A tleap script that builds the chain and sets N, CA, C and O, in Angstrom:
source leaprc.protein.ff14SB
mol = sequence {
  NMET LEU GLN GLU LEU LEU SER GLY LEU LEU
  ALA ALA VAL ALA TYR GLY VAL ILE GLY VAL
  LEU MET MET ALA LEU GLY TYR VAL LEU VAL
  ASP LEU ALA THR PRO GLY LYS LEU ARG ASP
  LEU ILE TRP VAL GLN ARG ASN PRO ASN ALA
  ALA LEU LEU LEU VAL SER GLY LEU SER GLY
  VAL GLY VAL ILE LEU THR THR ALA ILE ALA
  ALA SER ALA ASP ASP LEU VAL ALA GLY LEU
  VAL GLY THR LEU ALA TYR GLY LEU LEU GLY
  LEU VAL LEU MET SER LEU SER PHE LEU LEU
  ILE ASP ALA LEU THR PRO GLY LYS LEU GLY
  ASP GLU LEU ALA SER PRO ASN MET HIE PRO
  GLY THR TRP VAL SER ALA VAL ALA HIE VAL
  VAL ILE SER VAL LEU ILE ALA ALA ALA ILE
  CTRP
}
set mol.1.N position { -16.376 -17.680 -26.974 }
set mol.1.CA position { -14.993 -17.418 -26.637 }
set mol.1.C position { -14.722 -15.914 -26.593 }
set mol.1.O position { -14.058 -15.438 -25.672 }
set mol.2.N position { -15.219 -15.169 -27.560 }
set mol.2.CA position { -15.025 -13.723 -27.583 }
set mol.2.C position { -15.710 -13.064 -26.389 }
set mol.2.O position { -15.188 -12.110 -25.813 }
set mol.3.N position { -16.886 -13.583 -26.023 }
set mol.3.CA position { -17.612 -13.046 -24.870 }
set mol.3.C position { -16.804 -13.225 -23.582 }
set mol.3.O position { -16.755 -12.322 -22.747 }
set mol.4.N position { -16.172 -14.390 -23.422 }
set mol.4.CA position { -15.340 -14.638 -22.238 }
set mol.4.C position { -14.144 -13.706 -22.215 }
set mol.4.O position { -13.773 -13.192 -21.159 }
set mol.5.N position { -13.541 -13.488 -23.369 }
set mol.5.CA position { -12.403 -12.585 -23.455 }
set mol.5.C position { -12.810 -11.168 -23.066 }
set mol.5.O position { -12.110 -10.507 -22.298 }
set mol.6.N position { -13.938 -10.702 -23.593 }
set mol.6.CA position { -14.414 -9.361 -23.265 }
set mol.6.C position { -14.766 -9.229 -21.782 }
set mol.6.O position { -14.479 -8.206 -21.159 }
set mol.7.N position { -15.385 -10.259 -21.225 }
set mol.7.CA position { -15.703 -10.243 -19.792 }
set mol.7.C position { -14.430 -10.197 -18.955 }
set mol.7.O position { -14.352 -9.469 -17.965 }
set mol.8.N position { -13.449 -10.969 -19.357 }
set mol.8.CA position { -12.163 -10.968 -18.651 }
set mol.8.C position { -11.458 -9.631 -18.739 }
set mol.8.O position { -10.888 -9.152 -17.759 }
set mol.9.N position { -11.500 -9.029 -19.923 }
set mol.9.CA position { -10.882 -7.710 -20.091 }
set mol.9.C position { -11.590 -6.655 -19.250 }
set mol.9.O position { -10.939 -5.805 -18.642 }
set mol.10.N position { -12.899 -6.704 -19.212 }
set mol.10.CA position { -13.673 -5.765 -18.401 }
set mol.10.C position { -13.332 -5.931 -16.921 }
set mol.10.O position { -13.153 -4.944 -16.207 }
set mol.11.N position { -13.243 -7.160 -16.470 }
set mol.11.CA position { -12.881 -7.422 -15.073 }
set mol.11.C position { -11.467 -6.906 -14.790 }
set mol.11.O position { -11.224 -6.298 -13.747 }
set mol.12.N position { -10.544 -7.146 -15.709 }
set mol.12.CA position { -9.172 -6.676 -15.515 }
set mol.12.C position { -9.111 -5.158 -15.428 }
set mol.12.O position { -8.373 -4.607 -14.611 }
set mol.13.N position { -9.885 -4.484 -16.269 }
set mol.13.CA position { -9.928 -3.011 -16.216 }
set mol.13.C position { -10.499 -2.551 -14.880 }
set mol.13.O position { -9.952 -1.643 -14.253 }
set mol.14.N position { -11.588 -3.165 -14.442 }
set mol.14.CA position { -12.214 -2.772 -13.180 }
set mol.14.C position { -11.264 -2.990 -11.999 }
set mol.14.O position { -11.115 -2.109 -11.152 }
set mol.15.N position { -10.627 -4.152 -11.944 }
set mol.15.CA position { -9.664 -4.418 -10.874 }
set mol.15.C position { -8.453 -3.483 -10.994 }
set mol.15.O position { -7.914 -3.031 -9.985 }
set mol.16.N position { -8.039 -3.204 -12.206 }
set mol.16.CA position { -6.919 -2.294 -12.420 }
set mol.16.C position { -7.213 -0.898 -11.923 }
set mol.16.O position { -6.348 -0.249 -11.336 }
set mol.17.N position { -8.430 -0.428 -12.153 }
set mol.17.CA position { -8.818 0.903 -11.666 }
set mol.17.C position { -8.769 0.934 -10.139 }
set mol.17.O position { -8.264 1.889 -9.549 }
set mol.18.N position { -9.292 -0.109 -9.506 }
set mol.18.CA position { -9.230 -0.173 -8.046 }
set mol.18.C position { -7.775 -0.189 -7.580 }
set mol.18.O position { -7.423 0.489 -6.614 }
set mol.19.N position { -6.937 -0.956 -8.260 }
set mol.19.CA position { -5.524 -1.024 -7.889 }
set mol.19.C position { -4.840 0.327 -8.001 }
set mol.19.O position { -4.091 0.723 -7.108 }
set mol.20.N position { -5.089 1.026 -9.078 }
set mol.20.CA position { -4.477 2.349 -9.260 }
set mol.20.C position { -4.979 3.317 -8.188 }
set mol.20.O position { -4.198 4.091 -7.635 }
set mol.21.N position { -6.278 3.275 -7.895 }
set mol.21.CA position { -6.825 4.156 -6.854 }
set mol.21.C position { -6.224 3.848 -5.488 }
set mol.21.O position { -5.896 4.764 -4.734 }
set mol.22.N position { -6.077 2.566 -5.164 }
set mol.22.CA position { -5.493 2.188 -3.868 }
set mol.22.C position { -4.020 2.600 -3.781 }
set mol.22.O position { -3.559 3.056 -2.735 }
set mol.23.N position { -3.290 2.438 -4.880 }
set mol.23.CA position { -1.889 2.861 -4.868 }
set mol.23.C position { -1.781 4.380 -4.757 }
set mol.23.O position { -0.893 4.889 -4.073 }
set mol.24.N position { -2.672 5.102 -5.419 }
set mol.24.CA position { -2.670 6.564 -5.320 }
set mol.24.C position { -2.979 6.997 -3.889 }
set mol.24.O position { -2.347 7.917 -3.369 }
set mol.25.N position { -3.942 6.342 -3.255 }
set mol.25.CA position { -4.266 6.664 -1.866 }
set mol.25.C position { -3.079 6.338 -0.958 }
set mol.25.O position { -2.772 7.101 -0.043 }
set mol.26.N position { -2.416 5.217 -1.204 }
set mol.26.CA position { -1.222 4.869 -0.440 }
set mol.26.C position { -0.137 5.921 -0.595 }
set mol.26.O position { 0.531 6.277 0.376 }
set mol.27.N position { 0.037 6.412 -1.797 }
set mol.27.CA position { 1.021 7.474 -2.056 }
set mol.27.C position { 0.670 8.715 -1.244 }
set mol.27.O position { 1.540 9.319 -0.617 }
set mol.28.N position { -0.609 9.093 -1.256 }
set mol.28.CA position { -1.048 10.282 -0.519 }
set mol.28.C position { -0.798 10.101 0.980 }
set mol.28.O position { -0.363 11.037 1.650 }
set mol.29.N position { -1.067 8.915 1.506 }
set mol.29.CA position { -0.853 8.673 2.932 }
set mol.29.C position { 0.619 8.775 3.305 }
set mol.29.O position { 0.951 9.342 4.345 }
set mol.30.N position { 1.506 8.236 2.476 }
set mol.30.CA position { 2.942 8.363 2.751 }
set mol.30.C position { 3.358 9.828 2.612 }
set mol.30.O position { 4.176 10.318 3.390 }
set mol.31.N position { 2.802 10.521 1.634 }
set mol.31.CA position { 3.110 11.942 1.456 }
set mol.31.C position { 2.709 12.733 2.697 }
set mol.31.O position { 3.431 13.639 3.114 }
set mol.32.N position { 1.568 12.397 3.288 }
set mol.32.CA position { 1.122 13.088 4.499 }
set mol.32.C position { 2.042 12.806 5.691 }
set mol.32.O position { 2.188 13.647 6.577 }
set mol.33.N position { 2.656 11.630 5.709 }
set mol.33.CA position { 3.524 11.241 6.822 }
set mol.33.C position { 4.910 11.868 6.748 }
set mol.33.O position { 5.637 11.891 7.741 }
set mol.34.N position { 5.270 12.367 5.600 }
set mol.34.CA position { 6.610 12.910 5.420 }
set mol.34.C position { 6.571 14.430 5.295 }
set mol.34.O position { 5.708 14.981 4.611 }
set mol.35.N position { 7.511 15.103 5.959 }
set mol.35.CA position { 7.586 16.550 5.759 }
set mol.35.C position { 8.067 16.842 4.332 }
set mol.35.O position { 8.947 16.152 3.818 }
set mol.36.N position { 7.505 17.836 3.715 }
set mol.36.CA position { 7.869 18.142 2.333 }
set mol.36.C position { 7.037 17.314 1.370 }
set mol.36.O position { 6.131 16.584 1.771 }
set mol.37.N position { 7.356 17.440 0.119 }
set mol.37.CA position { 6.630 16.712 -0.921 }
set mol.37.C position { 7.337 15.392 -1.223 }
set mol.37.O position { 8.543 15.356 -1.467 }
set mol.38.N position { 6.566 14.322 -1.200 }
set mol.38.CA position { 7.120 12.991 -1.436 }
set mol.38.C position { 7.783 12.892 -2.803 }
set mol.38.O position { 8.845 12.284 -2.939 }
set mol.39.N position { 7.162 13.486 -3.812 }
set mol.39.CA position { 7.743 13.405 -5.165 }
set mol.39.C position { 9.139 14.031 -5.196 }
set mol.39.O position { 10.031 13.512 -5.867 }
set mol.40.N position { 9.335 15.131 -4.484 }
set mol.40.CA position { 10.657 15.760 -4.443 }
set mol.40.C position { 11.638 14.924 -3.629 }
set mol.40.O position { 12.797 14.765 -4.011 }
set mol.41.N position { 11.163 14.389 -2.499 }
set mol.41.CA position { 12.038 13.565 -1.662 }
set mol.41.C position { 12.585 12.368 -2.435 }
set mol.41.O position { 13.767 12.040 -2.331 }
set mol.42.N position { 11.720 11.724 -3.208 }
set mol.42.CA position { 12.148 10.504 -3.900 }
set mol.42.C position { 12.841 10.814 -5.220 }
set mol.42.O position { 13.948 10.328 -5.455 }
set mol.43.N position { 12.223 11.608 -6.085 }
set mol.43.CA position { 12.741 11.758 -7.438 }
set mol.43.C position { 13.764 12.876 -7.598 }
set mol.43.O position { 14.570 12.841 -8.528 }
set mol.44.N position { 13.748 13.857 -6.720 }
set mol.44.CA position { 14.728 14.937 -6.832 }
set mol.44.C position { 15.871 14.711 -5.850 }
set mol.44.O position { 17.043 14.724 -6.228 }
set mol.45.N position { 15.510 14.501 -4.570 }
set mol.45.CA position { 16.544 14.327 -3.541 }
set mol.45.C position { 17.033 12.885 -3.411 }
set mol.45.O position { 18.011 12.614 -2.713 }
set mol.46.N position { 16.343 11.961 -4.090 }
set mol.46.CA position { 16.706 10.540 -4.068 }
set mol.46.C position { 16.813 9.986 -2.640 }
set mol.46.O position { 17.762 9.286 -2.289 }
set mol.47.N position { 15.812 10.326 -1.844 }
set mol.47.CA position { 15.791 9.956 -0.445 }
set mol.47.C position { 15.440 8.483 -0.274 }
set mol.47.O position { 14.350 8.061 -0.659 }
set mol.48.N position { 16.359 7.685 0.306 }
set mol.48.CA position { 16.102 6.250 0.441 }
set mol.48.C position { 15.023 5.922 1.471 }
set mol.48.O position { 14.318 4.924 1.318 }
set mol.49.N position { 14.880 6.734 2.509 }
set mol.49.CA position { 13.873 6.474 3.533 }
set mol.49.C position { 12.464 6.595 2.963 }
set mol.49.O position { 11.633 5.704 3.135 }
set mol.50.N position { 12.211 7.700 2.289 }
set mol.50.CA position { 10.888 7.914 1.699 }
set mol.50.C position { 10.586 6.857 0.642 }
set mol.50.O position { 9.461 6.364 0.553 }
set mol.51.N position { 11.588 6.514 -0.154 }
set mol.51.CA position { 11.380 5.505 -1.199 }
set mol.51.C position { 11.060 4.145 -0.591 }
set mol.51.O position { 10.161 3.455 -1.071 }
set mol.52.N position { 11.776 3.751 0.453 }
set mol.52.CA position { 11.539 2.454 1.088 }
set mol.52.C position { 10.135 2.389 1.679 }
set mol.52.O position { 9.444 1.382 1.524 }
set mol.53.N position { 9.711 3.449 2.354 }
set mol.53.CA position { 8.382 3.421 2.939 }
set mol.53.C position { 7.306 3.358 1.859 }
set mol.53.O position { 6.320 2.636 2.008 }
set mol.54.N position { 7.488 4.106 0.778 }
set mol.54.CA position { 6.511 4.070 -0.315 }
set mol.54.C position { 6.492 2.695 -0.980 }
set mol.54.O position { 5.419 2.158 -1.255 }
set mol.55.N position { 7.647 2.128 -1.236 }
set mol.55.CA position { 7.720 0.804 -1.871 }
set mol.55.C position { 7.052 -0.255 -0.997 }
set mol.55.O position { 6.342 -1.121 -1.509 }
set mol.56.N position { 7.272 -0.193 0.303 }
set mol.56.CA position { 6.660 -1.194 1.181 }
set mol.56.C position { 5.140 -1.052 1.189 }
set mol.56.O position { 4.422 -2.052 1.204 }
set mol.57.N position { 4.654 0.173 1.180 }
set mol.57.CA position { 3.209 0.396 1.147 }
set mol.57.C position { 2.590 -0.072 -0.155 }
set mol.57.O position { 1.554 -0.737 -0.152 }
set mol.58.N position { 3.221 0.272 -1.269 }
set mol.58.CA position { 2.703 -0.150 -2.575 }
set mol.58.C position { 2.756 -1.665 -2.726 }
set mol.58.O position { 1.820 -2.272 -3.245 }
set mol.59.N position { 3.839 -2.271 -2.278 }
set mol.59.CA position { 3.949 -3.734 -2.343 }
set mol.59.C position { 2.886 -4.392 -1.471 }
set mol.59.O position { 2.263 -5.377 -1.867 }
set mol.60.N position { 2.691 -3.838 -0.285 }
set mol.60.CA position { 1.679 -4.378 0.615 }
set mol.60.C position { 0.289 -4.312 0.009 }
set mol.60.O position { -0.469 -5.279 0.075 }
set mol.61.N position { -0.047 -3.174 -0.583 }
set mol.61.CA position { -1.342 -3.032 -1.241 }
set mol.61.C position { -1.454 -4.047 -2.377 }
set mol.61.O position { -2.511 -4.646 -2.571 }
set mol.62.N position { -0.388 -4.239 -3.114 }
set mol.62.CA position { -0.403 -5.217 -4.206 }
set mol.62.C position { -0.668 -6.627 -3.721 }
set mol.62.O position { -1.426 -7.365 -4.351 }
set mol.63.N position { -0.057 -7.014 -2.616 }
set mol.63.CA position { -0.281 -8.353 -2.048 }
set mol.63.C position { -1.742 -8.516 -1.641 }
set mol.63.O position { -2.368 -9.535 -1.935 }
set mol.64.N position { -2.277 -7.506 -0.964 }
set mol.64.CA position { -3.667 -7.569 -0.509 }
set mol.64.C position { -4.631 -7.644 -1.694 }
set mol.64.O position { -5.524 -8.490 -1.720 }
set mol.65.N position { -4.447 -6.763 -2.664 }
set mol.65.CA position { -5.360 -6.726 -3.809 }
set mol.65.C position { -5.279 -8.001 -4.633 }
set mol.65.O position { -6.304 -8.521 -5.075 }
set mol.66.N position { -4.088 -8.502 -4.840 }
set mol.66.CA position { -3.923 -9.730 -5.610 }
set mol.66.C position { -4.632 -10.901 -4.931 }
set mol.66.O position { -5.296 -11.699 -5.591 }
set mol.67.N position { -4.487 -10.996 -3.621 }
set mol.67.CA position { -5.143 -12.076 -2.887 }
set mol.67.C position { -6.654 -11.923 -2.925 }
set mol.67.O position { -7.373 -12.905 -3.111 }
set mol.68.N position { -7.142 -10.701 -2.752 }
set mol.68.CA position { -8.589 -10.474 -2.787 }
set mol.68.C position { -9.158 -10.829 -4.161 }
set mol.68.O position { -10.236 -11.416 -4.256 }
set mol.69.N position { -8.448 -10.481 -5.203 }
set mol.69.CA position { -8.902 -10.808 -6.559 }
set mol.69.C position { -8.911 -12.318 -6.771 }
set mol.69.O position { -9.886 -12.864 -7.288 }
set mol.70.N position { -7.854 -12.985 -6.383 }
set mol.70.CA position { -7.761 -14.435 -6.574 }
set mol.70.C position { -8.827 -15.182 -5.776 }
set mol.70.O position { -9.316 -16.226 -6.208 }
set mol.71.N position { -9.185 -14.642 -4.609 }
set mol.71.CA position { -10.166 -15.311 -3.763 }
set mol.71.C position { -11.603 -15.103 -4.235 }
set mol.71.O position { -12.517 -15.755 -3.732 }
set mol.72.N position { -11.811 -14.208 -5.190 }
set mol.72.CA position { -13.176 -13.906 -5.624 }
set mol.72.C position { -13.366 -14.094 -7.117 }
set mol.72.O position { -14.073 -13.318 -7.759 }
set mol.73.N position { -12.749 -15.104 -7.663 }
set mol.73.CA position { -12.710 -15.291 -9.113 }
set mol.73.C position { -14.075 -15.502 -9.756 }
set mol.73.O position { -14.220 -15.250 -10.952 }
set mol.74.N position { -15.079 -15.953 -9.013 }
set mol.74.CA position { -16.359 -16.305 -9.636 }
set mol.74.C position { -17.421 -15.201 -9.601 }
set mol.74.O position { -18.416 -15.297 -10.320 }
set mol.75.N position { -17.240 -14.171 -8.798 }
set mol.75.CA position { -18.266 -13.147 -8.647 }
set mol.75.C position { -17.607 -11.770 -8.782 }
set mol.75.O position { -16.957 -11.297 -7.850 }
set mol.76.N position { -17.773 -11.142 -9.923 }
set mol.76.CA position { -17.079 -9.886 -10.204 }
set mol.76.C position { -17.487 -8.772 -9.243 }
set mol.76.O position { -16.623 -8.081 -8.703 }
set mol.77.N position { -18.766 -8.589 -9.026 }
set mol.77.CA position { -19.213 -7.491 -8.159 }
set mol.77.C position { -18.707 -7.694 -6.732 }
set mol.77.O position { -18.154 -6.774 -6.131 }
set mol.78.N position { -18.895 -8.886 -6.195 }
set mol.78.CA position { -18.404 -9.174 -4.844 }
set mol.78.C position { -16.882 -9.050 -4.798 }
set mol.78.O position { -16.319 -8.577 -3.811 }
set mol.79.N position { -16.233 -9.472 -5.857 }
set mol.79.CA position { -14.775 -9.370 -5.923 }
set mol.79.C position { -14.298 -7.927 -5.914 }
set mol.79.O position { -13.332 -7.595 -5.227 }
set mol.80.N position { -14.965 -7.074 -6.668 }
set mol.80.CA position { -14.592 -5.659 -6.704 }
set mol.80.C position { -14.812 -4.996 -5.348 }
set mol.80.O position { -13.963 -4.244 -4.868 }
set mol.81.N position { -15.962 -5.283 -4.738 }
set mol.81.CA position { -16.262 -4.708 -3.423 }
set mol.81.C position { -15.263 -5.208 -2.384 }
set mol.81.O position { -14.736 -4.424 -1.595 }
set mol.82.N position { -15.007 -6.507 -2.387 }
set mol.82.CA position { -14.050 -7.081 -1.447 }
set mol.82.C position { -12.644 -6.536 -1.656 }
set mol.82.O position { -11.940 -6.240 -0.691 }
set mol.83.N position { -12.240 -6.406 -2.895 }
set mol.83.CA position { -10.911 -5.884 -3.206 }
set mol.83.C position { -10.776 -4.454 -2.693 }
set mol.83.O position { -9.763 -4.097 -2.092 }
set mol.84.N position { -11.785 -3.652 -2.930 }
set mol.84.CA position { -11.769 -2.277 -2.438 }
set mol.84.C position { -11.743 -2.243 -0.914 }
set mol.84.O position { -10.962 -1.495 -0.326 }
set mol.85.N position { -12.581 -3.038 -0.276 }
set mol.85.CA position { -12.663 -3.048 1.189 }
set mol.85.C position { -11.352 -3.528 1.821 }
set mol.85.O position { -10.847 -2.907 2.757 }
set mol.86.N position { -10.811 -4.625 1.310 }
set mol.86.CA position { -9.553 -5.131 1.866 }
set mol.86.C position { -8.390 -4.180 1.587 }
set mol.86.O position { -7.501 -4.025 2.424 }
set mol.87.N position { -8.395 -3.553 0.435 }
set mol.87.CA position { -7.356 -2.568 0.129 }
set mol.87.C position { -7.400 -1.396 1.092 }
set mol.87.O position { -6.367 -0.963 1.601 }
set mol.88.N position { -8.598 -0.884 1.342 }
set mol.88.CA position { -8.745 0.220 2.300 }
set mol.88.C position { -8.338 -0.204 3.702 }
set mol.88.O position { -7.675 0.550 4.415 }
set mol.89.N position { -8.736 -1.420 4.100 }
set mol.89.CA position { -8.339 -1.936 5.405 }
set mol.89.C position { -6.818 -1.990 5.522 }
set mol.89.O position { -6.256 -1.586 6.540 }
set mol.90.N position { -6.161 -2.481 4.494 }
set mol.90.CA position { -4.703 -2.551 4.511 }
set mol.90.C position { -4.068 -1.179 4.660 }
set mol.90.O position { -3.136 -1.005 5.445 }
set mol.91.N position { -4.565 -0.210 3.915 }
set mol.91.CA position { -4.009 1.141 4.006 }
set mol.91.C position { -4.233 1.746 5.391 }
set mol.91.O position { -3.352 2.416 5.931 }
set mol.92.N position { -5.399 1.510 5.956 }
set mol.92.CA position { -5.680 2.022 7.302 }
set mol.92.C position { -4.751 1.374 8.318 }
set mol.92.O position { -4.161 2.062 9.151 }
set mol.93.N position { -4.617 0.045 8.251 }
set mol.93.CA position { -3.761 -0.644 9.217 }
set mol.93.C position { -2.287 -0.280 9.043 }
set mol.93.O position { -1.562 -0.158 10.030 }
set mol.94.N position { -1.838 -0.105 7.804 }
set mol.94.CA position { -0.450 0.314 7.586 }
set mol.94.C position { -0.223 1.717 8.146 }
set mol.94.O position { 0.817 1.992 8.745 }
set mol.95.N position { -1.188 2.592 7.952 }
set mol.95.CA position { -1.072 3.954 8.499 }
set mol.95.C position { -1.051 3.925 10.021 }
set mol.95.O position { -0.269 4.636 10.652 }
set mol.96.N position { -1.914 3.098 10.605 }
set mol.96.CA position { -1.929 2.976 12.065 }
set mol.96.C position { -0.615 2.406 12.594 }
set mol.96.O position { -0.133 2.826 13.645 }
set mol.97.N position { -0.042 1.459 11.873 }
set mol.97.CA position { 1.237 0.895 12.326 }
set mol.97.C position { 2.327 1.957 12.302 }
set mol.97.O position { 3.179 2.001 13.189 }
set mol.98.N position { 2.297 2.811 11.284 }
set mol.98.CA position { 3.271 3.910 11.215 }
set mol.98.C position { 3.106 4.820 12.423 }
set mol.98.O position { 4.089 5.186 13.066 }
set mol.99.N position { 1.860 5.188 12.736 }
set mol.99.CA position { 1.594 6.074 13.872 }
set mol.99.C position { 1.976 5.419 15.190 }
set mol.99.O position { 2.506 6.086 16.079 }
set mol.100.N position { 1.717 4.132 15.328 }
set mol.100.CA position { 2.070 3.412 16.551 }
set mol.100.C position { 3.586 3.345 16.734 }
set mol.100.O position { 4.096 3.609 17.823 }
set mol.101.N position { 4.295 2.995 15.677 }
set mol.101.CA position { 5.758 2.942 15.751 }
set mol.101.C position { 6.298 4.332 16.080 }
set mol.101.O position { 7.216 4.467 16.889 }
set mol.102.N position { 5.738 5.354 15.461 }
set mol.102.CA position { 6.166 6.728 15.729 }
set mol.102.C position { 5.917 7.096 17.189 }
set mol.102.O position { 6.755 7.751 17.809 }
set mol.103.N position { 4.779 6.684 17.746 }
set mol.103.CA position { 4.446 7.031 19.126 }
set mol.103.C position { 5.317 6.292 20.144 }
set mol.103.O position { 5.602 6.816 21.221 }
set mol.104.N position { 5.738 5.074 19.798 }
set mol.104.CA position { 6.486 4.251 20.749 }
set mol.104.C position { 7.996 4.422 20.684 }
set mol.104.O position { 8.721 3.860 21.506 }
set mol.105.N position { 8.468 5.180 19.732 }
set mol.105.CA position { 9.913 5.325 19.565 }
set mol.105.C position { 10.315 6.791 19.727 }
set mol.105.O position { 9.487 7.681 19.535 }
set mol.106.N position { 11.572 7.049 20.075 }
set mol.106.CA position { 12.007 8.438 20.241 }
set mol.106.C position { 12.066 9.174 18.897 }
set mol.106.O position { 12.292 8.569 17.850 }
set mol.107.N position { 11.859 10.471 18.953 }
set mol.107.CA position { 11.926 11.281 17.737 }
set mol.107.C position { 10.653 11.168 16.925 }
set mol.107.O position { 9.694 10.512 17.334 }
set mol.108.N position { 10.654 11.804 15.787 }
set mol.108.CA position { 9.515 11.770 14.869 }
set mol.108.C position { 9.929 10.984 13.630 }
set mol.108.O position { 10.849 11.379 12.914 }
set mol.109.N position { 9.249 9.877 13.383 }
set mol.109.CA position { 9.585 9.032 12.236 }
set mol.109.C position { 9.410 9.787 10.927 }
set mol.109.O position { 10.183 9.595 9.988 }
set mol.110.N position { 8.401 10.641 10.862 }
set mol.110.CA position { 8.193 11.440 9.654 }
set mol.110.C position { 9.398 12.303 9.334 }
set mol.110.O position { 9.774 12.443 8.171 }
set mol.111.N position { 10.009 12.887 10.368 }
set mol.111.CA position { 11.210 13.695 10.146 }
set mol.111.C position { 12.371 12.843 9.651 }
set mol.111.O position { 13.157 13.276 8.809 }
set mol.112.N position { 12.470 11.618 10.186 }
set mol.112.CA position { 13.548 10.722 9.757 }
set mol.112.C position { 13.368 10.305 8.298 }
set mol.112.O position { 14.345 10.057 7.592 }
set mol.113.N position { 12.115 10.230 7.854 }
set mol.113.CA position { 11.867 9.867 6.459 }
set mol.113.C position { 12.408 10.924 5.504 }
set mol.113.O position { 12.762 10.619 4.366 }
set mol.114.N position { 12.469 12.151 5.967 }
set mol.114.CA position { 12.977 13.228 5.123 }
set mol.114.C position { 14.498 13.341 5.189 }
set mol.114.O position { 15.097 14.100 4.426 }
set mol.115.N position { 15.122 12.597 6.088 }
set mol.115.CA position { 16.576 12.644 6.231 }
set mol.115.C position { 17.244 11.956 5.038 }
set mol.115.O position { 16.745 10.941 4.554 }
set mol.116.N position { 18.360 12.496 4.563 }
set mol.116.CA position { 19.048 11.856 3.435 }
set mol.116.C position { 19.781 10.569 3.835 }
set mol.116.O position { 20.145 9.771 2.971 }
set mol.117.N position { 19.998 10.366 5.130 }
set mol.117.CA position { 20.682 9.161 5.602 }
set mol.117.C position { 19.664 8.091 5.953 }
set mol.117.O position { 18.637 8.371 6.573 }
set mol.118.N position { 19.958 6.871 5.554 }
set mol.118.CA position { 19.056 5.763 5.829 }
set mol.118.C position { 18.886 5.614 7.336 }
set mol.118.O position { 19.866 5.603 8.081 }
set mol.119.N position { 17.644 5.501 7.777 }
set mol.119.CA position { 17.337 5.366 9.203 }
set mol.119.C position { 16.741 3.986 9.462 }
set mol.119.O position { 15.858 3.556 8.719 }
set mol.120.N position { 17.200 3.280 10.499 }
set mol.120.CA position { 16.671 1.937 10.791 }
set mol.120.C position { 15.168 1.928 11.059 }
set mol.120.O position { 14.498 0.931 10.791 }
set mol.121.N position { 14.635 3.026 11.584 }
set mol.121.CA position { 13.207 3.098 11.848 }
set mol.121.C position { 12.375 2.960 10.582 }
set mol.121.O position { 11.248 2.466 10.626 }
set mol.122.N position { 12.920 3.389 9.471 }
set mol.122.CA position { 12.220 3.245 8.198 }
set mol.122.C position { 12.057 1.773 7.858 }
set mol.122.O position { 11.005 1.356 7.372 }
set mol.123.N position { 13.092 0.988 8.111 }
set mol.123.CA position { 13.016 -0.453 7.849 }
set mol.123.C position { 11.965 -1.107 8.738 }
set mol.123.O position { 11.219 -1.979 8.291 }
set mol.124.N position { 11.910 -0.683 10.000 }
set mol.124.CA position { 10.918 -1.243 10.918 }
set mol.124.C position { 9.508 -0.965 10.394 }
set mol.124.O position { 8.673 -1.869 10.339 }
set mol.125.N position { 9.251 0.263 10.017 }
set mol.125.CA position { 7.936 0.633 9.499 }
set mol.125.C position { 7.632 -0.089 8.186 }
set mol.125.O position { 6.505 -0.532 7.968 }
set mol.126.N position { 8.627 -0.206 7.321 }
set mol.126.CA position { 8.440 -0.887 6.032 }
set mol.126.C position { 8.099 -2.357 6.234 }
set mol.126.O position { 7.207 -2.886 5.571 }
set mol.127.N position { 8.799 -3.012 7.138 }
set mol.127.CA position { 8.516 -4.428 7.389 }
set mol.127.C position { 7.139 -4.587 8.032 }
set mol.127.O position { 6.436 -5.559 7.756 }
set mol.128.N position { 6.753 -3.647 8.880 }
set mol.128.CA position { 5.401 -3.692 9.458 }
set mol.128.C position { 4.352 -3.641 8.349 }
set mol.128.O position { 3.341 -4.339 8.424 }
set mol.129.N position { 4.584 -2.823 7.323 }
set mol.129.CA position { 3.652 -2.755 6.187 }
set mol.129.C position { 3.536 -4.106 5.499 }
set mol.129.O position { 2.434 -4.562 5.193 }
set mol.130.N position { 4.658 -4.735 5.262 }
set mol.130.CA position { 4.654 -6.028 4.569 }
set mol.130.C position { 3.966 -7.094 5.421 }
set mol.130.O position { 3.176 -7.884 4.906 }
set mol.131.N position { 4.262 -7.118 6.716 }
set mol.131.CA position { 3.649 -8.109 7.600 }
set mol.131.C position { 2.136 -7.915 7.647 }
set mol.131.O position { 1.385 -8.887 7.568 }
set mol.132.N position { 1.690 -6.683 7.773 }
set mol.132.CA position { 0.251 -6.407 7.791 }
set mol.132.C position { -0.401 -6.894 6.502 }
set mol.132.O position { -1.473 -7.499 6.537 }
set mol.133.N position { 0.232 -6.636 5.380 }
set mol.133.CA position { -0.361 -7.059 4.106 }
set mol.133.C position { -0.433 -8.577 4.000 }
set mol.133.O position { -1.416 -9.111 3.485 }
set mol.134.N position { 0.570 -9.265 4.469 }
set mol.134.CA position { 0.561 -10.732 4.422 }
set mol.134.C position { -0.499 -11.285 5.373 }
set mol.134.O position { -1.170 -12.264 5.048 }
set mol.135.N position { -0.655 -10.667 6.542 }
set mol.135.CA position { -1.692 -11.117 7.475 }
set mol.135.C position { -3.092 -10.929 6.875 }
set mol.135.O position { -3.940 -11.814 6.987 }
set mol.136.N position { -3.326 -9.798 6.250 }
set mol.136.CA position { -4.625 -9.563 5.616 }
set mol.136.C position { -4.834 -10.556 4.474 }
set mol.136.O position { -5.927 -11.098 4.309 }
set mol.137.N position { -3.792 -10.791 3.694 }
set mol.137.CA position { -3.901 -11.761 2.599 }
set mol.137.C position { -4.245 -13.149 3.136 }
set mol.137.O position { -5.069 -13.856 2.555 }
set mol.138.N position { -3.616 -13.536 4.238 }
set mol.138.CA position { -3.927 -14.840 4.831 }
set mol.138.C position { -5.367 -14.892 5.348 }
set mol.138.O position { -6.036 -15.919 5.238 }
set mol.139.N position { -5.832 -13.786 5.906 }
set mol.139.CA position { -7.216 -13.730 6.394 }
set mol.139.C position { -8.206 -13.822 5.240 }
set mol.139.O position { -9.273 -14.419 5.385 }
set mol.140.N position { -7.867 -13.244 4.111 }
set mol.140.CA position { -8.740 -13.306 2.942 }
set mol.140.C position { -8.837 -14.741 2.453 }
set mol.140.O position { -9.924 -15.232 2.148 }
set mol.141.N position { -7.710 -15.397 2.383 }
set mol.141.CA position { -7.660 -16.732 1.819 }
set mol.141.C position { -8.275 -17.717 2.751 }
set mol.141.O position { -8.326 -18.908 2.445 }
savepdb mol mol.pdb
quit
C-alpha cells in the first residue's frame, strides 16, 4: 500500500512539473503576443483583454493535459511523453489560431489586447483556444 502511494505521488509530481512548464510556456506565448509586459497589463493595469486571453490559454492547456493524463493511467513514461507532446501541440495550435485570427481581421489583435477596453476580438481568440483544447482532448480520448 505504501509503495502504491509513493508511486502515485511520484507520478503526480512528474505530471505537475509538466503542467507547470506548459502553463509557463503558455504565459510566455501570450506575453509575446501582447505589446508591453503581460504581468503589468494584468496585475497593474487590470487589463481584461490580456487576462481573458491568458485564462483561455491556461484553461485550454489544463483540459489537454488532464485528458492526456487520464488516457494514459497505466504507463507513466508513455503518459508523461504523451502529456508533454499533446500540451505542446495545444500551445502551437492556439498560437497559430491567434495568428490566423489576427491575419484575417482588421487591425492588430495584439494591440487590442493591450487596450483597457474590452475588445470582441479577444473573445473570439479566447473561444478558439477553448475549442482547440476540446478538439485535442477528444482526439486523445
